[in-house]
Steps between C-alpha positions, in 0.01 A plus 500: 500500500259226617486422874692186590413238768680189601371189667541129563290216366537256784425137423508160675482145389245253645316179407257727321765655284628851510332756731550874480464750779277802419406794715175687519515878526363656814288808531136571419534516124597132479297365794229336288719410197647150460541351153743721305612693799787304654868570430848390565657686790652807333552869520668799357880512445670784672725725293841335449385186679597155372189340354538161672569681835174691443307181430638345821431816709142539376436124555623526860285814553191329366551160665680610818775240444817472285505264207839345418619397149614376256310740290442446123411793277158453340470819300353850459119523475324814372171551696189644335567834669852511358701407807774250448519206758842324524455148639719232644395145594613339819412170671385543858239350729331798674238463779234737354323510841810672649527787260517853653472778245614864531217752493396821318276788606219653292195713545197263548225536430579736213465874578435423865814661632555174699838312444501122539790253500480195282737198437674521164414123460204365691572129427708255301432165358646205314337419167562251221617655172147451359338665812762777491408572141148602612604686817800699376476848344479470121830675443676250712360174345794467257725448806327169568567359154861628524538324834359173352738526212792582735418185708445280192124457558264462207 
């Protein structure tokens, strides 16, 4: 069975239209990657966990703050590696300068025997739908058009 993740596509309305919040993965592998590297806040669903509860938990872990609903189901998105990402949209205005991500530990540099700690998310940003289409991982791009459709935007 394919791995399943759940996440939130957070959006806000402004004079410039709809903005979406994306997060940039932390750690050395992603440090120099930008376009095509950003994601919605998301993570793996625990066994027997409610999918929306997982999306909310993972978002809180990656942003360091709770996001309140109402939540609208966007859909399920198969990623190039086979993982399924379940996504919900929610309107919220988050201060991206205030995020505080959880961390992970890995051997770095490789085969050095030295363990280093890195933030799971090293930054977050607000992007227009067009900008987000360039920044977001390829497998998550359909979420943006589904959000536009959900909000009645052409």
